[in-house]
C-alpha positions as CSV (number, residue, x, y, z in Angstrom):
1,M,0.0,0.0,0.0
2,A,3.0,2.3,0.3
3,A,3.0,2.6,-3.5
4,W,-0.5,4.0,-3.2
5,N,0.8,7.3,-1.8
6,I,-1.7,7.4,1.0
7,P,-2.5,10.9,2.3
8,H,-2.1,11.7,6.0
9,Q,-5.8,11.8,6.6
10,V,-6.1,8.1,5.7
11,E,-5.4,6.0,8.8
12,L,-3.6,2.7,8.2
13,R,-5.1,-0.1,10.3
14,E,-3.1,-3.3,11.0
15,I,-5.5,-6.2,11.6
16,K,-3.1,-9.0,12.4
17,S,-2.3,-7.9,15.9
18,Q,-5.6,-6.1,16.6
19,A,-8.6,-7.9,15.1
20,L,-11.5,-6.1,13.5
21,S,-14.3,-5.3,15.8
22,E,-17.9,-6.3,15.0
23,Q,-18.7,-2.6,14.5
24,E,-15.8,-2.2,12.0
25,L,-16.8,-5.2,10.1
26,E,-20.5,-4.2,9.9
27,E,-19.5,-0.8,8.6
28,M,-17.3,-2.4,5.9
29,Q,-20.2,-4.7,5.0
30,R,-22.5,-1.8,4.7
31,L,-20.1,-0.1,2.3
32,A,-19.3,-3.3,0.3
33,G,-22.9,-4.6,0.1
34,S,-22.1,-8.0,1.6
35,Y,-19.7,-9.9,3.8
36,E,-18.9,-12.2,0.9
37,A,-17.5,-9.2,-1.0
38,L,-15.0,-8.8,1.8
39,F,-14.1,-12.5,2.0
40,S,-11.0,-14.0,0.6
41,K,-11.5,-17.4,-1.0
42,R,-7.7,-17.5,-1.4
43,A,-7.1,-17.8,2.3
44,Q,-5.2,-21.0,3.4
45,L,-7.8,-21.7,6.1
46,Y,-10.6,-21.5,3.4
47,K,-8.9,-24.3,1.5
48,S,-7.7,-26.4,4.4
49,R,-11.2,-26.4,6.0
50,G,-12.9,-27.3,2.7
51,L,-15.1,-24.2,2.8
52,G,-15.3,-24.2,-1.0
53,Q,-17.5,-27.3,-0.8
54,Q,-19.9,-25.8,1.7
55,D,-22.9,-23.6,1.0
56,L,-21.8,-20.5,3.0
57,K,-24.3,-17.9,3.9
58,E,-23.8,-14.2,4.8
59,A,-23.8,-15.1,8.5
60,D,-21.1,-17.7,7.9
61,Y,-18.9,-15.2,6.0
62,R,-19.4,-12.7,8.9
63,D,-18.4,-15.2,11.5
64,L,-15.4,-16.4,9.6
65,L,-14.2,-12.8,9.0
66,L,-14.5,-12.1,12.8
67,E,-12.7,-15.4,13.6
68,H,-9.5,-14.9,11.6
69,Y,-8.0,-11.9,9.8
70,T,-6.8,-14.0,6.9
71,F,-10.4,-14.4,5.7
72,L,-10.5,-10.7,4.9
73,K,-9.7,-9.9,1.3
74,R,-6.8,-7.4,1.4
75,P,-5.9,-4.6,1.1
76,V,-9.1,-2.7,2.1
77,L,-9.2,1.0,1.9
78,V,-12.1,2.7,3.7
79,Y,-12.5,6.4,3.6
80,E,-15.7,8.1,4.6
81,D,-18.4,6.4,2.4
82,H,-15.9,4.8,0.0
83,I,-14.5,1.3,0.1
84,F,-11.9,-0.4,-2.1
85,I,-11.3,-4.2,-1.7
86,G,-8.5,-6.3,-3.0
87,N,-5.5,-5.9,-5.2
88,A,-6.9,-6.4,-8.7
89,K,-5.5,-4.0,-11.3
90,K,-8.9,-2.3,-11.7
91,T,-9.2,-1.8,-8.0
92,A,-5.6,-0.4,-7.7
93,A,-6.3,2.0,-10.5
94,A,-9.5,3.2,-8.8
95,V,-7.7,3.7,-5.5
96,Q,-5.0,5.7,-7.3
97,A,-7.6,7.9,-8.9
98,F,-9.4,8.4,-5.6
99,L,-6.3,9.2,-3.6
100,A,-5.2,11.7,-6.3
101,E,-8.4,13.6,-5.7
102,L,-7.7,13.7,-1.9
103,N,-4.2,15.2,-2.4
C-alpha cells in the first residue's frame, strides 16, 4: 500500500495484531454490500477447511471474518463512504484515482 501514496488523513489499520471489531466489520459490510465481497477465498484456512465445498451464507462469512484476519480480502481502503477491496489492477487504478483527488 505504500505505493498508493496514502495521504495523511487516511489511517492505516493493522488487523493482524488487533482484530477487526464487529462494528468495524459491519461498517465495511454496509459499504461493500455483503460480507462475501470482503471475504478472501484464497485464504489457506478456506482451502484447508474445505469451505469451498460448503454452501456458505452471509452469516457464515461474517463469523469467519471475525474469527481470523486471513479471511479478509486485502488490502481494504475505507475512507468516509468509500471502500476499495482487494488488489486487482482495476481496484488499484480506482484507488490511485481516488487518492489523487484527496491530495
